N, C-alpha and C positions, 0 to 999 in steps of 0.2 A: 468448599468450592475453590478451585484454582483459578487465580487471575491470569489472563493472558499477558504474555510479556511482549513489550514493544519489539519490532524487528530491529535488525542491525544494518548499518550502512553496507551497501553492496548486495543486500538480499533482494531477490526479485519476487514479486507477489502478484497474484490475480486480484484486481480490484473489481468488486461487483456490488450489487445491492446489499449483500450481506454485510459490507463494510459501512454503508451509509445509504439512506434512501435517496441521497442526491445522486447516486450512481445507478438508480433504476433504469433498465433499458441500456445500460452500458456494461462493457467488460473490457478491461484493458490491462496489459502487463505494466508493471511499475518497479522501477529500480530505486530503492531508497538510497538517498545520499546523507540525510540526517533525520534524527527524530528531536523535536523541540523538547528540551528538558523541563520547561515550566510546567507546573501542574495545571491540569484541566479536569474535566469530569472524569470520575473513576471509570476505567476501562476504555478511554478514548485518548487519541493522541494526534498531534500535528505532525505530519510527514512531508519532507521535501524530497523530491526525486524527479526522475525522468519517465515519461510515458514511452514505451518501446514499441516498435513496429514488429512485424512478424519475423524479421531477421535479427531482432535484438538490438536494433539501432535506435538511440535515443532521438525522438522526434519532437518532444515538447517538455519543458521543465514546468513542474507544478507543485504547489503546496496544497495538501489535502487534509481534511479532518475526518478520521476514521475510528470506527469501533474495533478494537484490537481483536476481539473474538471472531470478527467477520473477515479477517484477513486470511487468504489462502496462499501458501507458498507455491511458486512455479517450479514444479519438479524437473520439467525438462522443457527446453525452448528450442523450436525448430529454427535453425540458423542456416 
């Protein structure tokens, strides 16, 4: 079994329930600015970044705890 790798700063992701049950009923774009290097539960990570609007503009800075296997890269962003 291959373990999911943490995202890199600058990467844009879709955050959904797949990343954590705390996001049930939500879906938002998130631009990673840092990944906490401290160890946590296997397969999970603390990410700091910005919630993006539909144009790719940062509207809120957040720190989120996510399951790495549940992260989905944002392939294209309508701007």
